[in-house]
C-alpha atoms as one frame of an Amber mdcrd trajectory, in Angstrom:
protein
  94.775 120.713 103.476  98.327 119.932 104.573 100.640 120.067 101.356 101.811
 116.282 101.598 104.470 114.931  98.791 103.428 112.273  96.866 105.320 109.301
  98.988 103.646 110.627 102.220 100.380 110.827 100.356 100.164 107.210  98.796
 101.116 106.246 102.973  98.291 107.652 104.432  95.899 106.274 101.242  97.368
 102.848 101.959  97.399 102.857 105.534  93.625 103.598 105.440  93.106 101.221
 102.706  94.594  98.754 105.238  92.350  99.885 108.009  88.978  99.750 105.855
  89.967  96.359 105.110  90.579  95.150 108.207  87.278  96.923 109.689  85.398
  94.970 106.793  87.100  91.818 107.691  86.134  92.010 111.673  82.305  92.857
 109.879  81.750  89.471 108.463  77.983  90.400 109.064  77.849  93.105 106.691
  76.610  92.029 103.628  78.138  92.952 100.254  74.718  93.613  99.024  74.074
  95.699 102.116  77.566  97.978 101.101  76.579  98.227  97.555  72.801  99.641
  98.261  73.736 101.797 100.658  77.318 103.181  99.451  77.509 102.095  95.738
  80.389  99.751  96.231  81.450  96.465  98.060  84.245  94.024  98.958  84.075
  92.737  95.594  84.104  96.058  94.042  87.528  96.863  96.370  88.969  93.472
  95.357  88.394  94.649  91.577  90.108  98.139  92.102  93.011  96.370  93.797
  93.327  94.100  90.694  93.483  96.646  88.444  95.953  99.086  90.212  98.052
  95.700  89.948  97.288  95.197  86.464  98.177  99.272  86.042 101.784  98.370
  87.392 102.473  95.539  85.021 101.714  93.113  87.733  99.704  90.292  86.309
  96.657  89.205  88.956  93.446  87.495  88.060  89.889  88.398  89.607  90.155
  85.292  92.005  93.853  86.206  93.164  92.499  89.879  93.430  89.593  88.956
  95.706  91.684  86.009  97.688  94.266  89.505  98.589  91.343  91.535  99.804
  89.458  89.016 101.140  92.315  87.312 102.997  91.075  83.800 101.785  89.762
  82.046  98.721  86.260  83.821  97.768  84.481  80.821  97.923  85.654  80.213
 101.628  84.547  83.680 102.618  81.129  83.015 100.677  80.483  79.981 102.304
  81.313  81.386 105.946  79.561  84.845 105.976  77.381  85.612 102.789  73.849
  84.973 102.844  71.236  84.733 100.757  69.833  88.708  99.811  66.261  89.275
 101.082  63.269  90.123  98.564  63.784  93.704  99.856  67.472  93.580  99.636
  67.177  92.598  95.987  64.516  95.321  95.372  66.898  98.056  96.757  69.874
  96.412  94.410  67.574  96.701  91.401  66.453 100.051  92.489  69.387 101.798
  92.806  70.650  99.988  89.278  68.037 101.158  87.646  68.700 104.811  88.978
  72.185 104.389  87.712  71.487 104.048  83.745
């Protein structure tokens, strides 16, 4: 791998994060439960990690503020527009994955 200085690596990681966020905003049809079942993380995880990163740097950010920063709007608004009820199959896959982690 190319040796990168810390600032350049951080810039590249930030650019990748912004691309991921933009991609997920365009793919609002992809449900969080599907992401959890397939990848083990979802938009809520990303917003939580964002908030934790802010906290580590002494920036106060509530859970709702972190979600809004990631979702681009209040979470409840996003949910009302895009989230559907999880199917029985999705819930079963989620439960199976959660049990496997224990």
